[in-house]
Each structure stands twice: as structure tokens, then as C-alpha cells.
C-alpha positions as a printed Julia matrix, in Angstrom:
322×3 Matrix{Float64}:
 124.51  111.08  125.03
 126.86  113.5   126.36
 128.42  113.84  122.87
 125.46  115.37  121.23
 125.17  118.25  123.45
 128.83  119.19  123.02
 128.65  118.94  119.29
 125.51  121.12  118.71
 126.59  124.26  120.29
 129.75  124.32  118.71
 128.08  124.57  115.36
 125.79  127.5   116.63
 128.9   129.13  118.2
 130.79  128.92  115.08
 128.38  131.28  113.51
 127.52  133.57  116.44
 130.32  136.08  115.66
 129.44  137.99  112.9
 132.53  140.48  113.25
 135.4   141.37  115.53
 136.46  144.66  117.37
 140.18  145.59  116.63
 141.28  147.62  119.81
 144.33  148.87  117.9
 146.26  151.34  120.31
 143.63  152.49  122.95
 144.34  156.21  123.83
 142.73  159.37  123.78
 141.17  160.89  120.34
 144.06  163.55  120.04
 146.52  160.53  120.48
 144.62  158.52  117.68
 144.98  161.65  115.36
 148.6   161.57  116.03
 149.1   157.89  115.42
 146.78  158.37  112.13
 149.4   161.14  111.01
 152.41  159.44  111.82
 151.5   156.07  110.45
 150.03  157.87  107.21
 153.56  159.39  106.61
 155.16  156.08  107.32
 152.9   154.29  105.03
 153.33  156.69  102.0
 157.34  156.66  102.52
 157.11  152.85  102.27
 154.64  152.65   99.36
 156.95  155.7    97.38
 160.32  153.78   98.02
 159.11  150.19   97.18
 157.27  151.44   94.15
 160.35  153.53   92.83
 162.34  150.36   93.16
 159.77  148.35   91.2
 159.74  151.11   88.62
 163.55  151.27   88.31
 163.71  147.46   87.54
 161.13  147.65   84.88
 162.21  151.23   83.41
 165.93  150.49   83.26
 167.18  147.73   81.11
 170.54  147.28   82.77
 168.49  146.05   85.8
 167.07  143.19   83.9
 169.2   140.51   85.76
 167.72  137.92   88.19
 169.11  139.93   91.27
 167.28  143.22   90.37
 164.25  141.06   89.19
 163.97  139.34   92.57
 164.43  142.76   94.17
 161.75  144.43   92.17
 159.4   141.53   92.9
 160.37  141.77   96.49
 159.42  145.28   96.75
 156.2   144.76   95.03
 155.54  142.12   97.63
 156.25  144.48  100.09
 153.58  146.81   98.83
 150.92  144.02   98.73
 152.14  143.24  102.43
 151.82  146.74  104.15
 148.33  147.43  101.87
 146.93  144.05  103.88
 146.96  145.89  107.22
 148.13  149.54  107.28
 144.93  151.26  105.78
 142.45  149.21  107.77
 144.74  150.58  110.82
 144.69  154.17  109.72
 140.79  153.92  109.32
 140.38  152.47  112.95
 142.5   155.45  114.14
 139.53  157.73  112.86
 136.68  155.31  113.99
 135.0   154.7   117.04
 133.55  151.41  116.25
 136.69  149.74  114.75
 134.66  146.54  113.77
 135.76  144.15  110.99
 133.65  141.54  109.84
 134.3   137.85  110.4
 135.05  137.17  106.64
 137.1   140.53  106.3
 139.09  139.36  109.3
 140.07  136.06  107.94
 140.88  137.12  104.56
 143.26  139.87  105.98
 144.44  137.13  108.17
 145.15  134.89  105.23
 146.85  137.64  103.02
 148.75  139.23  105.48
 150.54  135.89  106.68
 150.69  134.43  103.13
 152.74  137.48  101.98
 154.69  137.25  104.85
 155.52  133.37  104.09
 156.1   134.86  100.46
 158.77  137.28  102.12
 160.57  134.5   103.62
 160.58  132.45  100.38
 161.88  135.5    98.66
 164.73  136.14  101.02
 165.85  132.33  100.59
 165.76  132.83   96.73
 167.62  136.19   96.93
 170.3   134.55   99.22
 170.39  131.3    96.58
 171.03  134.01   93.83
 173.86  135.54   95.67
 175.17  132.29   96.6
 175.34  131.32   92.9
 176.75  134.58   91.85
 179.51  134.53   94.29
 180.26  130.82   94.8
 180.07  129.88   91.14
 180.53  133.1    89.04
 181.79  131.25   85.83
 178.61  129.06   85.81
 176.2   131.53   87.04
 174.87  132.71   83.58
 174.38  129.11   82.58
 172.5   128.03   85.62
 170.36  131.14   86.49
 168.34  130.96   82.98
 165.56  132.89   82.27
 163.34  129.73   83.01
 164.99  129.23   86.47
 164.52  132.47   87.84
 160.79  133.18   86.25
 160.01  129.67   88.1
 161.73  131.09   91.55
 159.54  134.08   91.13
 156.47  131.99   90.47
 157.29  130.01   93.53
 158.06  132.99   95.57
 154.58  134.57   95.27
 152.5   131.31   95.28
 154.31  129.35   97.91
 152.74  131.27  100.93
 149.06  131.52   99.36
 149.07  127.71   98.86
 150.96  127.03  102.29
 149.03  129.08  104.36
 145.49  128.0   103.3
 145.56  125.14  106.02
 146.05  127.32  109.1
 143.55  129.86  107.92
 141.0   127.07  107.19
 141.8   125.37  110.74
 141.65  128.44  112.97
 138.35  129.72  110.9
 136.63  126.4   111.94
 137.39  127.1   115.74
 134.0   127.9   117.54
 133.72  131.74  118.28
 130.91  132.67  120.92
 132.13  135.7   122.25
 133.83  138.05  123.46
 134.92  139.31  119.99
 137.14  141.87  121.2
 140.71  141.49  119.7
 143.61  143.42  121.46
 145.37  144.09  118.46
 145.61  146.37  115.31
 144.91  143.43  112.96
 143.47  139.98  112.8
 146.39  138.19  114.42
 146.24  134.1   114.98
 147.46  134.39  118.55
 144.48  136.51  119.92
 142.1   134.93  117.63
 142.87  131.53  119.21
 142.62  132.93  122.61
 139.0   134.04  121.61
 137.74  130.74  120.53
 135.12  128.95  123.03
 137.4   125.93  123.41
 141.13  125.51  123.67
 141.94  123.7   120.74
 145.49  122.08  121.38
 145.54  120.29  118.16
 144.8   123.27  115.89
 147.43  125.28  118.03
 149.93  122.25  117.63
 149.53  122.05  113.85
 149.77  125.87  113.5
 153.01  126.09  115.67
 154.5   123.21  113.5
 153.67  124.81  110.33
 155.5   128.28  111.37
 158.39  126.38  113.12
 159.29  124.23  109.8
 158.71  127.05  107.74
 160.61  129.82  109.77
 163.44  127.76  110.99
 163.83  125.83  107.56
 164.16  129.28  105.58
 166.33  130.88  108.22
 168.74  128.47  108.12
 168.74  127.91  104.55
 169.76  131.77  104.23
 172.24  131.52  106.95
 173.86  128.36  105.45
 173.67  130.19  102.07
 175.65  133.41  103.49
 177.98  131.38  105.23
 179.3   130.03  102.02
 179.14  133.18  100.59
 181.19  134.84  103.31
 183.87  132.11  103.35
 184.12  132.55   99.37
 184.57  136.4    99.93
 187.32  136.09  102.54
 189.25  134.14   99.99
 189.13  137.02   97.63
 192.33  138.63   96.83
 191.01  142.06   96.49
 190.24  144.07   99.38
 187.54  146.01   97.55
 185.67  143.1    96.28
 185.61  141.77   99.74
 184.47  144.86  101.19
 181.66  145.21   98.44
 180.19  141.77   98.91
 180.61  141.75  102.77
 178.49  144.85  102.81
 175.75  143.73  100.42
 175.62  140.22  102.81
 175.65  142.34  106.13
 172.59  144.47  104.75
 170.81  141.55  104.05
 171.3   139.44  107.08
 170.59  142.58  109.05
 167.03  142.66  107.72
 166.85  138.81  108.01
 167.6   138.8   111.37
 165.17  141.81  112.38
 162.35  140.05  110.31
 162.92  136.51  111.44
 163.78  137.24  114.98
 160.58  138.97  115.77
 158.09  136.58  114.15
 160.04  133.6   115.5
 159.21  134.6   118.96
 155.76  135.68  118.05
 154.49  132.72  116.16
 156.32  129.63  116.78
 155.03  129.49  120.39
 151.58  131.01  120.08
 150.59  129.73  123.63
 153.45  131.24  125.5
 151.34  134.38  126.85
 153.53  137.45  125.45
 151.88  140.64  126.82
 149.47  142.31  124.55
 151.66  145.46  124.18
 154.72  143.45  123.32
 152.86  141.51  120.77
 151.45  144.65  119.09
 155.0   146.53  119.08
 156.6   143.44  117.55
 153.83  143.27  114.94
 154.17  146.87  114.15
 157.86  146.55  113.77
 157.98  143.83  111.27
 154.77  144.71  109.47
 155.19  148.65  109.2
 158.55  149.3   110.32
 160.85  146.86  108.26
 158.83  147.39  105.02
 159.91  150.94  105.45
 163.64  150.42  105.65
 163.79  147.59  103.06
 164.01  149.76  100.01
 166.9   151.57  101.73
 168.86  148.45  102.84
 168.56  146.42   99.85
 168.66  148.84   96.94
 169.04  152.59   97.5
 172.65  151.71   98.91
 173.43  149.98   95.47
 174.99  152.07   92.96
 173.44  150.8    89.98
 169.89  151.2    91.64
 170.88  154.79   92.62
 171.85  155.66   89.2
 168.61  154.17   87.77
 166.66  156.12   90.35
 168.57  159.34   89.44
 167.7   158.83   85.75
 164.08  158.38   86.64
 163.52  161.37   88.69
 166.16  163.79   87.47
 166.07  163.26   83.48
 162.41  162.23   83.21
 161.6   165.36   80.78
 164.25  163.99   78.66
 163.11  160.52   78.5
 159.51  161.72   77.69
 161.11  164.02   74.95
 162.71  160.74   73.34
């Protein structure tokens, strides 16, 4: 008899929350306007930098190689990634209610973290591409065919969207009966699970296991790929070749460590009780700041990309005349 009363409220409470309130960064109205201006500039610069790279890869035929095709797709992914959260965060700076519907919250949750998974897949793909290009330069054109890199691009985009369906469905089925205030600027799984009426340890375990396998697996794949690349580079007779290859690897690994270091701390152990301010700061770092620097680190330091961008912005009139 005791099982029925427990099950009945659970159905009701799941539907009792129609919206959530995103606290964001509580402060005075003046500070909210300052935050709005600051993050608007950051968002615009992020969109401009990544869009420039996408356009350069499309426009310049010399960049129609696997490495730059992966870079172009990664930049497009960065645009999608920041668009899932930053516009809503900016709107909340100017809003007094700061509400988001239940469906919109989980839609944001799904796409933000799916694209986050996709970033991990693309980082692996880019590491694999550099491994083949440096370790197997003579066999690279035969191995990295159009069919292979097209398949890798499709996998990079679809992998996260498919994989993250399970955690989103599981967490959305938790009973939410109030309060409905999320102490965050986005619909993050950790505070969402903390708002649930019941502490579902199985859902937390499944979610943590998903993240652990994905993050540790992709991170180790990247590290192993670049370890083999560095070993090859150290055997190169040319000092100039060594410097160029190591510079590329160091830039890539710097972003990998920044991105993976923060998300591993936050999402492999969702029940570890990180302070809310630290959660928001770390999430802000990898969701807003890292996409801003990615174009600079990955592409704008590259001579071929610089040349393509100069041609696009410097001789635009000549191109239109042709």
C-alpha cells in the first residue's frame, strides 16, 4: 500500500514546474548593465572571429584540405555552442523575471552539452589528423581521403547530438516540485538535479559515468595522439620543422587542457558540492571565454589562414570586380 502514495505524487510533481528562474549573476541594475555590455562585446568578437574562419575556409581553395575543413567545422560548432546560451544570458541581464520555460530549459541543456560533446569529438579528429600528417606523411593523402574526412565531419556533428539524448531524457524525467530557482546563468545539469524532489542516485551515477567515459576517453586519445606526434617531431633533423610542429601542438594542447580541465572538475562528479560561484565562473570560462580565444589559438597564428583572411578583408573590392 505504501508504494502507491509514493508513485502518485511523483507524476504530479513532474508537471508542477512549468518554468525555472535563472539567477545568473545577482547584482545591482548598474552592474547588470555593465555585464550586458561586457559580454555583448565578447559575444560579438567570438562570432566575428569564428565566422571569419568559416568564411576563409569556404572562400580560399588553398584551405580546402582536411586540416582546414576540420578547423572550419570546429569554428562553426563554436558559433552554435555560444549561441545556445549567451543570447539568453544577455537577455536576462536586462530582465527582471529571468524566467525560462521547462521545455526551453531542457532544450538549452540538450544543445549546449551536445555541442560540448561534439567539440570533444572534433578535438579528437583534429588530433588524429595531425597524427597522420606528421607520423605518416607519405601515406596521408591515401589514408585521409574525401570519404574519410567527410565521414569524420558527420561523426563530429552527430556524435554528441545522439550520445547526449540519454542524460537529457533521464534528468527531464526527475520530479520537480519546487523551488524552481537555478543558481546559474544556464540550465546546468548539476543545479537541475539538486532541484529534484527526490535524490535519484541512479540517474546521477549514469550521468557521471557517461561524462567520465566521454571526457576521459577523448582526453586520453588526444594526449596519446600528440605524444606520438611530439616523439616524431623530436626526431626531425630540421630545427625549423620541429619548432613549427611543436608550436602547433602546444597551441592545441593549451586549449585542450583549459577546456577539459574545467569540465572534468564540474561534470564527472556532479554531487561533489562545488560552490555556486565557482560553478558559474568555470562554466563561464569554458562556454564564453574559450570560444573567444579558439580562433586566435587555432587559426589566426597560422600563416595560411592569415593570408586568406588578409585577402578576404584587404582585397575584397578586387574580388568583387572579378
